[in-house]
C-alpha positions as CSV (number, residue, x, y, z in Angstrom):
1,M,4.9,5.4,20.1
2,T,2.6,3.0,21.8
3,D,-0.4,0.9,21.5
4,D,-3.6,1.5,23.5
5,D,-2.2,-1.3,26.2
6,N,1.1,0.9,26.2
7,T,2.8,-2.1,24.2
8,L,5.8,-0.1,22.3
9,I,5.3,0.3,18.6
10,T,8.1,1.1,16.3
11,V,8.4,1.7,12.6
12,S,12.1,1.4,10.9
13,R,13.4,1.4,7.4
14,N,15.3,-2.0,6.4
15,D,17.2,-1.1,3.3
16,E,18.5,-4.7,2.8
17,D,15.0,-6.0,2.7
18,H,13.7,-3.0,1.0
19,R,10.8,-2.2,3.4
20,Y,9.6,-0.2,6.3
21,E,8.6,-2.6,9.2
22,I,6.5,-2.2,12.3
23,H,7.1,-4.1,15.4
24,V,4.7,-4.4,18.2
25,G,6.4,-5.2,21.4
26,G,9.3,-6.3,19.6
27,V,7.6,-8.5,17.2
28,L,7.2,-7.9,13.8
29,A,3.5,-7.2,12.8
30,G,3.7,-5.8,9.4
31,F,5.7,-3.8,6.5
32,T,5.2,-2.0,3.3
33,V,7.9,-2.8,0.6
34,F,9.5,-0.5,-1.7
35,R,11.3,-0.4,-4.9
36,I,14.1,2.2,-6.1
37,D,13.8,2.6,-9.5
38,A,16.4,3.9,-11.8
39,R,15.4,7.4,-11.2
40,G,15.6,6.9,-7.4
41,R,11.6,7.0,-6.8
42,L,10.3,4.7,-4.4
43,H,7.5,2.2,-5.8
44,F,5.3,1.0,-3.1
45,P,3.6,-2.3,-4.5
46,H,2.7,-3.9,-1.4
47,T,1.6,-3.6,2.5
48,E,1.2,-6.8,4.6
49,V,0.3,-7.2,8.3
50,D,0.4,-10.2,9.9
51,P,-3.2,-11.8,10.8
52,A,-2.3,-11.8,14.5
53,F,-2.3,-7.9,14.6
54,R,-5.2,-7.0,12.1
55,G,-7.9,-4.7,12.9
56,R,-5.7,-2.7,14.7
57,G,-4.5,0.1,12.4
58,I,-1.3,-1.7,11.9
59,A,-1.1,-1.0,8.1
60,Q,-2.1,2.8,8.5
61,R,0.5,3.2,11.0
62,V,3.7,1.6,8.8
63,V,2.6,3.8,5.7
64,A,2.0,6.8,7.8
65,E,5.6,6.4,9.0
66,A,7.0,5.2,6.0
67,M,5.6,8.1,4.0
68,A,6.7,10.6,6.6
69,D,10.3,9.2,6.3
70,T,10.3,9.3,2.7
71,A,9.4,12.9,2.6
72,R,11.9,13.9,5.2
73,R,14.4,12.3,3.1
74,G,13.3,14.3,-0.1
75,E,12.4,11.1,-2.0
76,T,9.6,10.6,-4.7
77,V,6.9,7.9,-4.0
78,V,4.7,6.2,-6.6
79,P,2.1,4.3,-5.1
80,H,0.9,1.1,-6.5
81,C,-0.6,-0.6,-3.3
82,P,-4.2,0.1,-2.7
83,V,-3.4,0.9,1.2
84,V,-0.8,3.5,0.5
85,A,-2.7,4.8,-2.2
86,K,-5.6,5.3,0.0
87,Y,-3.7,6.8,2.7
88,L,-2.2,9.2,0.3
89,R,-5.7,10.3,-1.1
90,E,-6.9,10.7,2.7
91,Q,-4.0,12.2,4.3
92,D,-1.4,15.1,3.3
93,V,1.8,14.3,4.3
94,P,3.8,17.8,4.3
95,G,7.1,18.1,1.6
96,L,6.0,14.4,0.0
97,T,6.4,14.3,-3.8
98,I,3.9,11.6,-5.2
99,E,3.7,10.5,-8.7
100,W,0.8,8.7,-9.4
101,P,1.0,5.6,-11.9
102,E,-1.1,5.7,-14.9
103,H,-1.5,1.8,-14.2
104,P,-0.8,0.8,-10.8
105,H,1.0,-2.6,-10.5
106,P,0.3,-3.9,-6.8
107,E,1.5,-7.2,-5.7
Protein backbone atom coordinates (compact mmCIF):
# COMPACT_ATOMS: atom_id res chain seq x y z
CA MET A 1 0.00 0.00 0.00
CA THR A 2 1.18 3.56 -0.62
CA ASP A 3 0.49 7.02 0.75
CA ASP A 4 -0.88 9.93 -1.32
CA ASP A 5 2.68 10.79 -2.38
CA ASN A 6 3.45 7.13 -3.32
CA THR A 7 5.44 6.51 -0.13
CA LEU A 8 5.45 2.79 0.66
CA ILE A 9 3.36 1.88 3.72
CA THR A 10 3.69 -1.54 5.34
CA VAL A 11 2.01 -3.14 8.33
CA SER A 12 3.53 -6.16 10.02
CA ARG A 13 2.98 -8.22 13.14
CA ASN A 14 5.89 -8.09 15.57
CA ASP A 15 5.33 -11.04 17.90
CA GLU A 16 8.46 -10.30 19.92
CA ASP A 17 7.17 -6.86 20.95
CA HIS A 18 3.49 -7.95 20.89
CA ARG A 19 2.32 -5.32 18.46
CA TYR A 20 1.35 -4.56 14.89
CA GLU A 21 3.63 -1.90 13.42
CA ILE A 22 3.08 0.49 10.53
CA HIS A 23 6.08 1.80 8.63
CA VAL A 24 5.90 4.74 6.23
CA GLY A 25 8.84 4.88 3.86
CA GLY A 26 10.74 2.48 6.13
CA VAL A 27 10.17 4.62 9.26
CA LEU A 28 8.13 3.32 12.21
CA ALA A 29 5.08 5.60 12.20
CA GLY A 30 2.89 3.85 14.75
CA PHE A 31 1.72 0.62 16.32
CA THR A 32 -1.12 -1.10 18.12
CA VAL A 33 -0.19 -3.28 21.09
CA PHE A 34 -1.70 -6.66 21.90
CA ARG A 35 -1.48 -9.02 24.84
CA ILE A 36 -2.38 -12.70 24.62
CA ASP A 37 -4.33 -14.09 27.56
CA ALA A 38 -4.44 -17.68 28.84
CA ARG A 39 -7.33 -18.45 26.46
CA GLY A 40 -5.36 -17.23 23.44
CA ARG A 41 -7.42 -14.05 22.96
CA LEU A 42 -5.65 -10.89 21.80
CA HIS A 43 -6.35 -7.89 24.06
CA PHE A 44 -5.63 -4.56 22.32
CA PRO A 45 -5.02 -1.92 25.06
CA HIS A 46 -3.14 0.82 23.19
CA THR A 47 -2.51 2.37 19.78
CA GLU A 48 0.13 5.02 19.23
CA VAL A 49 1.17 7.18 16.26
CA ASP A 50 4.36 9.25 16.06
CA PRO A 51 3.36 12.95 16.13
CA ALA A 52 5.18 13.50 12.82
CA PHE A 53 2.68 11.15 11.13
CA ARG A 54 -0.57 12.28 12.76
CA GLY A 55 -3.46 13.42 10.61
CA ARG A 56 -2.74 10.88 7.86
CA GLY A 57 -5.02 8.05 8.97
CA ILE A 58 -2.09 6.00 10.27
CA ALA A 59 -3.91 4.72 13.37
CA GLN A 60 -6.87 3.53 11.31
CA ARG A 61 -4.58 1.81 8.80
CA VAL A 62 -2.58 -0.11 11.39
CA VAL A 63 -5.75 -1.13 13.25
CA ALA A 64 -7.48 -2.17 10.00
CA GLU A 65 -4.56 -4.38 9.00
CA ALA A 66 -4.22 -5.79 12.53
CA MET A 67 -7.90 -6.74 12.64
CA ALA A 68 -7.81 -8.30 9.16
CA ASP A 69 -4.71 -10.32 10.06
CA THR A 70 -6.23 -11.42 13.35
CA ALA A 71 -9.35 -12.58 11.50
CA ARG A 72 -7.25 -14.53 8.96
CA ARG A 73 -5.47 -16.27 11.85
CA GLY A 74 -8.77 -17.21 13.48
CA GLU A 75 -7.90 -15.34 16.68
CA THR A 76 -10.29 -13.48 18.98
CA VAL A 77 -9.97 -9.76 19.68
CA VAL A 78 -10.80 -8.07 22.99
CA PRO A 79 -10.79 -4.30 22.28
CA HIS A 80 -9.73 -2.06 25.17
CA CYS A 81 -8.08 0.74 23.16
CA PRO A 82 -10.60 3.45 22.15
CA VAL A 83 -9.13 3.57 18.62
CA VAL A 84 -9.56 -0.18 18.14
CA ALA A 85 -13.06 -0.16 19.68
CA LYS A 86 -14.17 2.76 17.46
CA TYR A 87 -12.83 1.04 14.34
CA LEU A 88 -14.65 -2.21 15.19
CA ARG A 89 -17.92 -0.38 15.86
CA GLU A 90 -17.73 1.37 12.49
CA GLN A 91 -16.25 -1.36 10.25
CA ASP A 92 -17.16 -4.92 9.51
CA VAL A 93 -14.17 -7.26 9.57
CA PRO A 94 -15.18 -10.52 7.88
CA GLY A 95 -14.41 -13.57 10.00
CA LEU A 96 -13.28 -11.61 13.06
CA THR A 97 -14.44 -12.81 16.47
CA ILE A 98 -14.80 -9.95 18.96
CA GLU A 99 -15.36 -10.26 22.69
CA TRP A 100 -16.35 -6.86 24.03
CA PRO A 101 -14.99 -6.28 27.55
CA GLU A 102 -17.45 -5.24 30.27
CA HIS A 103 -14.84 -2.86 31.67
CA PRO A 104 -12.24 -1.83 29.06
CA HIS A 105 -8.72 -1.24 30.36
CA PRO A 106 -6.95 1.03 27.86
CA GLU A 107 -3.38 2.06 28.53
